[in-house]
N, C-alpha and C positions, 0 to 999 in steps of 0.2 A: 617561574613558568606562569602562563595565563591561559585560561580558558574564556572565550567571548560567545555568546549565545545570539546567533543572528537569525534564527527561525525555528519553529516549533517551540517557542518560549512562551508559555501559558495559552497556547494553541496548538491544534492538532494538525499542523501542515507545515510545509516548507522548510525541514530540517536543514540546518547549517550551525555548525558549531565549529569554532576556530581555536585551535592549539597552537601557541607560539611558545617554542622552548626557550630555554635559557640564552642559547646561542642564536636566537632569532629566526630559527627554522620554523616555517609555518604550514600547519598540517589541518585541512579543512576535512571534517567528517560529515558526509553527506553534502549534497547541494541540490536542495528540493525546490519545487515550484510551489508557491502558495496558490492553494485551489480553494473554491467555494466562492461564495458571495460577501467579500469582505471589503470594509470601507476604503482602506489604504493597499488592497491586494495590489494594484499597478504599480504602485511605488515600491512595494516590498520585491516585486519581481523585477523592476527594471534597476533598483539600486541594492547592492550587496551591503554595504555598510563597510566594506573593506576594499583594498585595490586588488583585482583578480591577479594582476601581473606579478605581486608579492608572494602568492601561494606557491608553496614548493611541491607539496603533494595533497592529492584528495584520496580519502579513503571511503569508498562507497559501501554501505552496509547492504543495501539490496536495491532492486530495480523500479520499485514503485515510484510514479511520477513525483509524489511529494518528498521523495528523497534523492532522486536522480534528475528531476525535469528541468533544472537550471544548469546543468554541467555544460551543454552547448551554448548557453549565453556566457558562462565563465570562459569558455575557450573563446568565443567571439570579441570578449572584452580583455584578451590578452594572457590567460593563463596557458602555458605551455609545460606544464611539469608531468608528472606521471599520476594516473588514477588507477588506484589498487581495488579489485575486486575478484570474487570468485568467478570461475568459469561460465555458470548458470547465469549469473549476473550479467556479465558481459552479452551472453547470447540473447537475453530478454532486452537488453538496452537496445541491441540492433535493431529490434522492432517497435519497441515502445517509445523510443526518442524520435525515430522517424515519424511514427504516429502522431506524437505530440507536436511535431513541428507542422505536419500536415493540418492537424484539428486548429492550431492557432492560427494559420494563414488563411484556412477557409473561413473561419469565424470573423477574422480581420476584415475579409472582403465584405461580409454583410455588415458588420459594425461600422466601417468606414464609408459604406453606401449611405447609411443613415446620417453619419456625421457631416457628410458632404451636403446632404439636403438641408442640413441646419446651419451649414456655413462653417462648421468646424473643422481643424486640421485633422489630417489622417493621422492614425497611430501606426508606428512603427512595429512590425512583430520582432518578438524576442530574439528569435533565431531562425535559421533556415535548414534546408536539409544538408548542405554543404557544411554548417557548423556542427551537424550531428556527426558526419562523416570524420570531420577532424577531431572530434571528441573520443570516438571509437578508436582512433588510431593511437591515442594516448593511454588506452586501458592496457594494464597488465595484469593477467590472471594470477591469483594466488589460491591454491588449494586449500581445503579446511585442514587445520590443525598443523599446517607448514609454518615453520619458524624463519621469517625473512628478516634480515638486516637491510633497511631501506636508507639507513644513514649510518654513519660511525658510531652515533651515539642512540640511535633509535631503531627498535626491532619491532615487528608486526607479527600479529598472527590472528587468525580468523577461525571462530568456531561456530557449527550450525545452530542457528536459532529457531528453526522450524516455522519461521513465518510466511514463507514464499520459496520457491525453488531457487537456491543460492543465497538465501538470506543469511547474514552473519553478524554475531556480536564482535566487535573489534576491540583488540586488546593491543595496547602499547606500552612497551617498556623503554622509558627514556631515562638516559643517564647524563651526568655532567664530568667529564674526567672520570676519575677513580671514586666518584661518590657513589652511595648506593642508589639502584634504579627506582623512580617513581613508577608505579604500574597504574594505568589509565584503562577503564574498560568502558565503552559506549555499547549500550545493548542494540542500538538500532530498534526494531520493532520485535518484540517478543511473541513468539508463535504458541501454539496450543499444544498439549499433551493429548496424546491418543488422537491426532489428525490422522483421518483416514488414509491420507497419502503420504506426508512428510514425516520425517524423524522428529522425535521428540527434542525440545530444547536441550542442548549438551551442556555440562557443567563446564566451568572454566577456572583458570588458576586464580588465586588471590590478588585482589587489586586493592590499590591504596584510595583511589577516586573513583566513583560510579557515575555515568552520565545515564540515567534510566528513563525509559519511556514510561507514560503512565494513562495511556488512551481509555482503559477499562479499569482505572484505579478505584472505582467506586461501585462495581457491580460484579455479579457471578455469572456465568453462562449456564444454560440448561444442560442436559446430558446428551451424548450423542444418539441413544436409543430413542429419546423422545423426540429430537429433531427430524430423524429420518421417518418416524412415524407420523409425526404431525406434517411433514413435507407430503406424503402420500395422501394423507387425509385431505389436505388443501387441494392437491391435485384431483382428487375423486369429487370433492364438492364443487369445485369450480367447473372442471371440464365433463364430468360424467353427470352430476345432478342438475347444475345450472346450466350445462351446454355452453359455457363461456370460454374465454381466453385467459391463461394464466400468463401474466407478464412479469418477468424476473428482470430487474436491474442488478447487474453482477459484474465485478472487475474482470476484466479479460483473462487476466492471469491469476491461476490458482482457484479462485472462487467459482469460475465458470466451470472449470474441470472437476472441481469437487462436488458440484451438484449433478453434472453428467455421471460421474462415477457412482452416484447414490442411486441415480436412476438407472444405470446399467445394472448394477446389483439387484433393483427391484425387477427389472426384466428377466434376469437369470433366474429369480426366485418366484417369478410367475405371479406379482403382486402389482405390476405397473399396468394401468388401463392401456387400451389399444388406441393411443392418440398420438399424433404428430408432434414432434419436439423440433424446434428450430433454434440454431445457436446463430444469431445474425449480428455477427461482428467480425469483420476481417482481420482485427488484432487477435481476437479469440481463436481463429482458425490457425493463424501463426503461432501463437502461444501454446495451443494444443500440441502442435507438431515439435515445439522446443521441448515441452516437458515430457514427450516420449524418448527423448534423447539423454536425459540426465538422471539415470538411475541412482547416482550417488547420493541423491536429495531424498530417496524414498525410504520408508519404513519397510522392515522385513516382511510384514503382512500384506502390504500392498504388492511388493516383489512377487510374493507367493501367489497373489489373485492374478497377477500378470501371467504366471505360469499355466493358469488354467483358462484364462480369457485374454487372450494375446492383444486386444485393443480395449481396455476399460474406459475409453473415450469414444466408443462407436457401438451403436445397436441399431436394430430395425426401428424404422419410423424416426430416427435421428438424422437431420439434415444440416450441415455447416453451409452458411451462406456469406459470401462476399461481394457478390454482384449487387449493385445498387437497385437495378430494376427488380432482381429477386426479393429484395429487402421490402421495396414499396409495394409489391404484389401481396405481401403478408397481412397488408391492411385491408385488402378486399376478400381475405380468406374468409368465408361465412361457414367455419366450423371450429369446434372445440380444439385447442392446442395449446402447446407452451412455447413461449417465446423467450429466450434468455438472450440479453444484449448487454453491451456496455453503454456508459460508465456505471459504476456500482452507486454513485451518488446522483445518478441521473442528471449530471450537470452538463454533459456533452455527449455527442455520438448519437447513434441511431435510437437509442432507448427513448430519447426525449419524445421523437416522434410516434413511437409505439405507445408510449404513456398517453400522449395527446389524443391518439385516435382511438384509445380504449377507456380512458378515465371515466367518461360519463355513462358507461353502460354497466348497470347493476349486476349483470351477469357474470361480469370480469372480476379478476382478483389480481391486485399488484402485491407481488411477494418481495419484501426487502430482506436482504440476507447477509448484510455486512453494515460496517460503520458508516454513518453518513453525518456530516457536520450538520448543525442545525439549520443553518441558513440555506443548505442546499435543497434542491427539489424533494429528493428522497428523505431528507431530514424533515422537511415540512410535511411530507405524507406521513412520515412516521409519527409525528406530533400531533396527527389527527386534524390537520387544517382540513376545511371543508372546501375551500376555493383556492386554486393555485394558479399561478400565471406561467404560461409555457410559450416561448417565443413571442412574448409580448401580448399574449391574449390570456383571458381568464376563463378557468374552465371549473365546472362543479365536480367534486369528488364524489361520484357515485358508486364507483367500482370498490369492491371490498379492498382495505389495505391490511396486510399481515406482516409480520416480522418474525423471523427466525433467528434469535440471537447466537445460536451454536455455529453458524456458518461464518462468524466473524473470524478473521485471521489473528486477530489480537488476544493474548492471554487476558484472563481477568485478575483481579488483585490477588486471589489465592493461588493461581498458577504463577503469576510473577514471583510472589514471596517463596513459593515451591522452588522455583529455579535458583533464586537467589541463597537458597539454603546450603549451597556449595561453599559459601564464603563465611569466613570468621567475620562475624559483624563487628567486633572490637577492633579488628585491623582496619577497617574501612574509615578513612579519615573525614570524609564528606560524601554526601549523596546529593546529587543534583538531578531534579525531576524536570524532564522535558515532554513534548509530544502529548500535551493534554490540556483540556479546558481548565481553568483555574479552580472551579469547584471541584471538580473531580481529582485535581492534584492535591488539594488540602485534604481530601477524603482519603488519598492513597498515602499521604505523608502520615496520617494519624494510624493508618493500618501498619505501616511499616515501623513506626515508634512502638506500637503495641508488641511487634514482633522482634523488638531489642535493637533496631537500628538508631543511629543518633546523627546529630549535625546534617538534617535534612533541608536543602535549600531549592526555592521555586524561583529560578531567575527570570527576569524580564527580557524582552526583546532588546539586543543592544548592550545588555550588562555582561561587564567582565569580572573575572575573579582570578586573583593571584594565588598560586599554590606555592608554598614554602618549599625549597628542594631539601633533600635529607643531607 
């Protein structure tokens, strides 16, 4: 049996891991879009490194685009198998993949216009809306903890990992005839303990081989109480004392709703200043409606809150914006306010316009609340760059830049090790670290070794590993 790593190998984007069973069945774990400004990003998104027509099954851990965003390209290039995922993941993919297709094609119009002026050939889009609809038709829903035989010798079950609504760790039991099963677990992205909305990461059955994310393998997050207090302090300092605007780049799904929920609690407790809050993202509006429908993903405390406040994602002074003209009008709003907009890395969407229009005013604050690759606009702001380029123009960073690490959806190294404590370390034959920058992975490997794990590998892109069958 073989595992090959075609994405998110020594990098934090584009998850694609291919398992080939002894009988030649090919199972692809995730099919993510490579995001951010990377030298060979276009090649990595255009060429899979394997033949999509030969893939039998795809198992999708969750709907984030760096895990799901190349599924329509896979289908366009010939995949016609089954895509397994949770019900909430399918619901999110229905809006996120269509949004991805729209953004790509909109951006290409601008890019190809510039290429034409330079005499360069036009770039073809990765996929279109029709490819997305074909992809959705191939999705089969699997409930958490359901034990499903997807093949005579392959069983699948998914457990809640608390990273995003519908996010799951993937567990495969693969046998060959009467031989003992080989148990493989792919973590997907591991969520946080005591997330205000989602359930904690759930324990899982013993595995033989572990494919584990490592995004925050070298750091610890601050506590929830500190984050909520700091959020309110930033709001008061920016919007009340400086009379400025607070601009928050946030992922449309989960991160935006988590911030809104924190503000909703502040409103109910009487600690929220009387200022306008705008969620300026069509995708965020749709995602919020989907989150209202998937109570199976929520922790008990959040369900109890809903019983007291029927709409935790809505309060006085909060406005959701989908219309383009209303979005543009925010640039001319001459009063303190909060603008929450996608994307979280500030690489696409309306947030780039809001940052561009507010970054040179020292009254304003740009608040980063999630992971951002170093080469992304949000990553550059986080790293303290004094000048940044937006839409080809250079801007001085005069606005304050703040970062709240708690609002990341990724577990830190302590939380990941805590989750893995359900395993007998001695029974895990090998651990493969993925979805992390190499420096971070090396630090996490050392943490795991200190915790008693052994045989820890950090595969490169395209690397294949042969697993012996029992």
